[in-house]
DOTORVEX-977188 format. One record per residue (C-alpha): residue in one letter; z, y, x. Coordinates in steps of 0.5 Angstrom, whole numbers, padded with zeros to 4 digits, always signed. Each point is the difference from the previous one (the first is absolute). Example, Ala and Ser with C-alpha at 12.3 -4.5 7.8 and 13.67 -1.06 7.14 Angstrom:
2
A+0016-0009+0025 S-0002+0007+0002 
//
This chain:
331
M+0296+0343+0202 Q-0007-0003+0002 N-0001-0002+0008 N-0007+0002+0003 H-0004-0006-0002 Q+0002+0000-0007 A-0002+0007-0001 A-0006-0001+0003 S-0001-0007-0004 V+0000+0004-0006 A-0004+0006+0002 H-0005-0004+0004 P-0001-0008-0002 R+0001-0004+0007 V-0005-0005+0002 L+0000-0004+0007 V-0007-0002+0002 T+0000-0006+0005 G-0007+0001+0005 G+0000+0007-0002 A-0004+0002+0006 G-0005-0005-0001 F-0007+0000-0004 I+0003-0001-0007 G+0007+0002+0001 S-0002+0007+0002 H-0004+0001-0006 I+0005-0002-0004 S+0005+0004+0003 D-0005+0006+0000 A+0000-0001-0008 L+0007+0000-0001 V+0001+0006+0004 A-0005+0004-0004 A+0004-0003-0006 D+0006+0003+0002 Y+0004-0006+0002 S+0005-0001+0006 V-0004-0004+0005 S+0003-0004+0006 V-0004-0005+0004 I+0002-0007+0004 D-0006-0001+0005 N+0001-0003+0007 L-0007+0003+0002 S-0003-0006+0002 T-0006+0001-0004 G+0002+0007-0003 K-0001+0006+0003 L+0004+0007+0000 E-0006+0004-0002 N-0001-0004-0006 L+0007+0003-0002 N+0001+0005-0005 P+0005+0005+0003 A+0004+0000-0006 V+0002-0007+0001 R+0006-0003+0004 L-0002-0005+0005 H+0005-0006+0002 Q-0003-0003+0005 V+0002-0007-0001 D-0002-0007+0000 L+0001-0004-0007 R+0002-0006+0004 D+0006+0004+0002 S+0005-0002-0006 A+0005+0005+0002 E-0004+0006+0001 V-0004-0001-0006 A+0007-0001-0004 R+0002+0007+0004 V-0006+0004-0002 V+0000-0003-0008 A+0007+0002+0000 E-0001+0007+0003 E-0006+0002-0004 Q+0003-0003-0007 P-0007-0001-0003 E-0001-0001-0007 V-0007-0004+0002 I-0002-0003+0006 C-0008-0001+0000 H-0001-0005+0005 Q-0007+0000+0004 A+0002-0002+0007 A-0003-0007+0002 L-0005-0003+0005 C-0006-0001-0004 N-0006-0003+0004 V-0002-0007-0003 R-0003-0003+0006 E+0006+0003+0005 S+0005-0004-0005 V-0004-0007+0001 R+0001+0001+0008 D+0008+0003-0001 P+0003-0003-0007 V+0007+0000+0003 G-0001+0008+0002 Y-0003+0001-0007 A+0006-0003-0003 E+0005+0003+0004 V-0003+0007-0002 N-0002-0001-0007 V+0005-0004-0003 V+0006+0001+0004 G-0001+0007+0000 T-0001+0000-0007 L+0007-0004-0001 N+0004+0005+0004 L-0003+0006-0004 L+0002-0004-0006 Q+0007-0001+0002 A+0001+0007+0002 A-0003+0002-0007 S+0005-0004-0004 E+0006+0002+0004 A-0002+0008-0001 H-0002-0001-0007 V-0007+0002+0000 K-0003+0000-0007 R-0007-0002+0002 F-0004-0004+0005 I-0007+0001+0001 L-0004-0006+0004 A-0007+0001+0003 S-0003-0007-0001 T-0007-0002+0001 G-0005-0002-0006 G-0005-0002+0006 A+0004-0005+0003 V+0006-0003-0005 Y-0005-0003-0005 G-0004-0004+0006 E-0006-0002-0003 P+0000+0000-0008 Q-0003-0004-0004 D-0001+0005-0005 L-0002+0007+0001 P+0002+0006+0000 A+0007-0002+0002 T+0005+0002-0005 E+0008+0000+0001 A+0000-0007-0003 S-0005-0003+0004 P+0003-0005+0005 C+0003+0002+0007 Q-0003-0004+0005 P-0001+0004+0006 I-0004-0003+0006 D+0003+0004+0006 P+0007+0001+0002 Y-0001+0008-0002 G-0001-0002-0007 A+0006-0005+0000 S+0005+0005+0003 K-0002+0005-0005 L+0001-0005-0005 A+0007-0002+0003 C+0002+0007-0001 E-0002+0000-0007 R+0004-0006-0001 Y+0006+0003+0003 L-0001+0006-0004 H+0001-0004-0006 T+0007-0003+0002 Y+0003+0007+0002 R-0003+0002-0007 H+0004-0006-0003 N+0006+0000+0004 F+0001+0008+0001 G-0004+0003-0006 L-0004+0004+0005 D-0006+0003-0004 T-0006-0003+0004 V-0008+0002+0000 I-0005-0004+0003 L-0007+0003+0002 R-0005-0005+0002 Y-0005+0004+0004 A-0007-0001+0001 N-0004+0002+0006 V+0003+0007+0001 Y-0005+0005+0004 G+0000+0007+0002 P+0002+0006+0004 R+0005-0002+0006 Q-0001-0007+0000 D+0000-0002+0007 P-0006-0004+0002 R+0003-0002+0007 G+0007-0002-0003 E-0001-0002-0007 A-0004-0005-0005 G-0005+0003-0003 V-0008-0002+0001 I-0002+0007-0003 A+0004+0004+0005 I-0002-0005+0006 F-0007+0000-0002 A-0001+0008-0001 A+0004+0001+0007 R-0005-0004+0004 M-0006+0003-0003 L+0002+0007+0001 N+0002-0003+0007 G-0007-0003+0001 E+0003-0007+0001 V-0002-0006-0004 P+0004-0002-0006 I+0000-0008-0001 I+0000-0002-0007 N+0004-0007+0000 G-0005-0006-0003 D-0005+0002-0005 G+0003+0006-0003 C+0000-0002-0007 Q+0008+0000+0000 A+0002+0005-0005 R+0006+0004-0001 D+0003+0005-0005 Y+0000+0007+0004 V+0005+0005-0003 Y+0001+0007+0003 V+0006+0002+0003 G+0001+0006-0005 D+0000-0005-0006 V+0005-0004+0003 A+0005+0006+0001 R-0001+0002-0007 A+0002-0007-0002 N+0006+0000+0004 M+0002+0007-0003 L-0001-0003-0007 A+0004-0006+0002 L+0006+0004+0001 H+0002+0001-0007 G-0005-0005-0004 P+0002-0007-0002 S+0002-0005+0005 G-0004-0006+0001 T-0006-0002+0004 Y-0007+0004+0001 N-0006-0001+0003 I-0003+0006+0003 G-0007+0000+0001 T-0007+0002-0003 G-0002-0007-0003 V-0007+0000+0004 P-0002-0004+0005 T-0004+0003+0006 D-0002-0005+0006 V+0000+0002+0007 N-0007+0001+0001 T+0000+0005-0005 I+0005+0004+0003 Y-0003-0001+0007 R-0007+0003-0003 N+0004+0006-0004 L+0004+0002+0007 A-0007-0001+0004 R-0003+0005-0005 L+0006+0005+0001 T+0001+0000+0007 G-0007+0000+0002 Y+0000-0007+0003 S-0006-0004+0001 A+0001-0006+0004 P-0002-0007-0003 E+0006-0004-0003 Q+0003-0005+0004 H+0004-0005-0003 G+0006-0005+0004 P+0003-0006-0003 A+0004+0000-0006 M+0008+0001+0001 M+0005-0005-0001 G+0005+0002-0006 E-0005+0005-0004 V-0001-0001-0007 R-0007+0000-0002 V+0000+0004-0007 I+0006+0004-0003 Y+0000+0006-0005 L+0006+0002-0005 D+0001+0001-0007 I+0003+0006-0001 G+0001+0000-0007 R+0008+0000+0000 A+0001+0006+0005 F-0005+0004-0005 R+0004-0002-0006 Q+0007+0000+0002 L+0000+0005+0006 G-0006+0004-0003 W-0003-0001+0007 V-0008+0000+0001 P-0004+0001+0007 A-0003+0007+0000 M-0004-0001+0007 P-0007-0002+0000 L-0001-0005+0006 S-0006+0004+0002 K+0004+0007+0000 G+0006-0004+0004 L-0004-0003+0005 A-0003+0007+0001 Q+0007+0003+0001 T+0002-0005+0005 V-0006+0001+0004 A+0002+0007+0000 Y+0007-0001+0002 L-0002-0004+0006 R-0005+0005+0002 D+0005+0005+0000 H+0007-0003+0002 R-0002-0007+0004 V-0007-0001+0003 A-0001+0007+0003 D+0006-0001+0004 M-0001-0007+0002 H-0007+0000+0003 P-0003+0008-0001 A-0007-0002+0003 L-0001-0006-0004 Y+0003+0004-0006 R-0005+0006+0001 K-0006-0005+0000 A+0002-0004-0006 A+0002+0007-0004 
//
């Protein structure tokens, strides 16, 4: 006779999402629930928010650095797949605190990998970074075969995680998928607690505050909508193992982002520039051909529409609560 976990696994495949109360992880959890998966979440709620959680998921408020608690949750939930989204992800912060980034991103991932191998998890999906792991590529767009030479501790920590995944695949047979995200943006990105120039600029504009453009603003990134990233993770559940860039293949400079957001928010103050920031890549955008060929994934959200949806979300959920008088003026 099957126990309850085994019976549930047959009817509803079980997925554990780390960082599932966060920006990207909550969108992935929503997509999984909508597809009738049984979803559990590990999140220490340091940046994740209870309001982001789908009511159908089971939350374990656990820090990934606590190896015993991580092992307990994985053994209890018995997931078929772990979708590992939890991480510190601010490039500039990582330059100031490289040890903290190694502890959370690398040691936390190792604790999760060890628990996965002991619980015989079938597949491990890692959220990595295409925006930082390649450093300053000589050839663009960057492909999965491009040299990985990160120039900031955040990118270095994610590359270390990728290398550890390879060792667990080689030594324990853990099936692994690495998704190297470009610059993800969209609803639920916290302008106060997470990296993301789009959310930061939009919130400041809506608040009547002054967004500062670092350097000349010509630094360019590949901006991919969070809903497209969630869909990539859904396809990675059953697609071929391997490493995939998840972006748009299109670079957009910060000045362009600023001007589009100013139009959407009604912000009319002159642009203000500050000094360039240490550790930032100048130009990066990704070749996404492998994700199309092997996963059947292509980004669907145009940047103009994605920016509009992000601004609308910030108006409705963030800015009005933070500065209601300024919000009314800006809107």
